[in-house]
C-alpha positions in Angstrom: 86.1 124.3 97.6 82.8 122.7 96.7 84.7 119.5 95.7 86.4 119.4 99.1 83.1 119.8 100.9 81.6 117.0 98.7 84.5 114.7 99.4 84.2 115.3 103.2 80.4 114.5 103.0 81.1 111.3 101.1 83.8 110.2 103.6 81.4 110.7 106.5 78.7 108.7 104.6 81.1 105.8 103.9 82.5 105.8 107.4 79.0 106.0 109.0 79.3 106.3 112.7 82.8 104.8 112.7 85.7 107.3 112.8 88.9 106.4 111.0 91.9 107.0 113.2 95.0 108.6 111.7 98.0 106.4 110.8 96.0 103.2 110.6 95.1 101.0 107.7 97.1 99.1 105.2 100.1 100.7 103.5 101.1 99.8 100.0 103.9 100.8 97.7 103.3 100.6 93.9 105.6 99.7 91.1 105.8 103.3 89.8 106.3 104.8 93.2 102.8 105.7 94.3 102.2 105.2 98.0 98.8 104.2 99.3 97.3 104.0 102.8 93.9 102.3 102.7 91.3 102.1 105.5 88.7 99.5 104.6 85.5 100.7 106.3 82.3 98.8 105.9 81.6 98.3 102.2 84.1 101.0 101.2 87.7 102.1 101.3 89.3 105.5 102.1 92.5 105.7 100.1 95.2 108.3 100.9 97.4 108.7 97.8 101.1 109.6 98.4 100.0 111.7 101.4 98.4 114.4 99.2 95.0 113.3 98.0 92.2 111.2 99.4 89.7 109.0 97.4 86.6 107.5 98.8 85.6 104.2 97.0 82.7 101.8 97.3 83.0 98.1 97.1 81.4 96.5 93.9 80.6 92.9 93.3 83.3 90.8 91.7 84.3 87.2 91.3 88.0 88.2 91.1 88.8 89.6 94.6 87.5 92.7 96.2 87.0 95.8 93.9 86.5 99.3 95.2 85.8 102.2 92.8 84.1 105.5 92.4 82.2 107.3 89.6 85.2 109.2 88.3 87.2 106.1 87.4 89.4 105.5 90.4 89.7 101.8 91.1 91.4 99.5 93.7 91.3 95.8 93.3 92.5 93.8 96.3 93.7 90.2 96.2 95.6 88.9 99.2 98.5 91.2 100.0 98.5 93.0 96.7 96.3 95.5 95.0 96.0 96.9 91.6 95.6 100.7 91.6 94.2 102.6 88.7 92.9 106.2 88.2 91.2 107.8 85.3 94.4 109.8 84.6 96.6 106.7 84.3 97.0 104.8 81.1 97.8 101.5 82.8 97.2 100.2 86.4 99.9 99.9 89.0 100.8 96.7 90.9 101.1 97.5 94.6 102.3 95.4 97.5 101.8 95.7 101.3 104.6 97.4 103.3 105.0 97.5 107.0 103.9 100.8 108.6 105.9 101.9 111.8 103.6 102.4 114.8 
């Protein structure tokens, strides 16, 4: 319960005064079946993972595309229409590509 409250507080902090509408953002499908919906908000990203979990990530400086990560090891690296998705629980990152989202 405490973790849920903490995540909600972090999401509000990342989003600032901007609300994130439902069913928006960029959708990705990864090579091992993970589905991501990502809302890029300010200097952060809110990632919905296979419709079950949400991760709030902050952008970090990088010379190789945009990198978003958090303190528990979740990482999203964006370059063009692809991202590399990695969590602390995975042994290897997943390659993900943009897919069209029906309106």
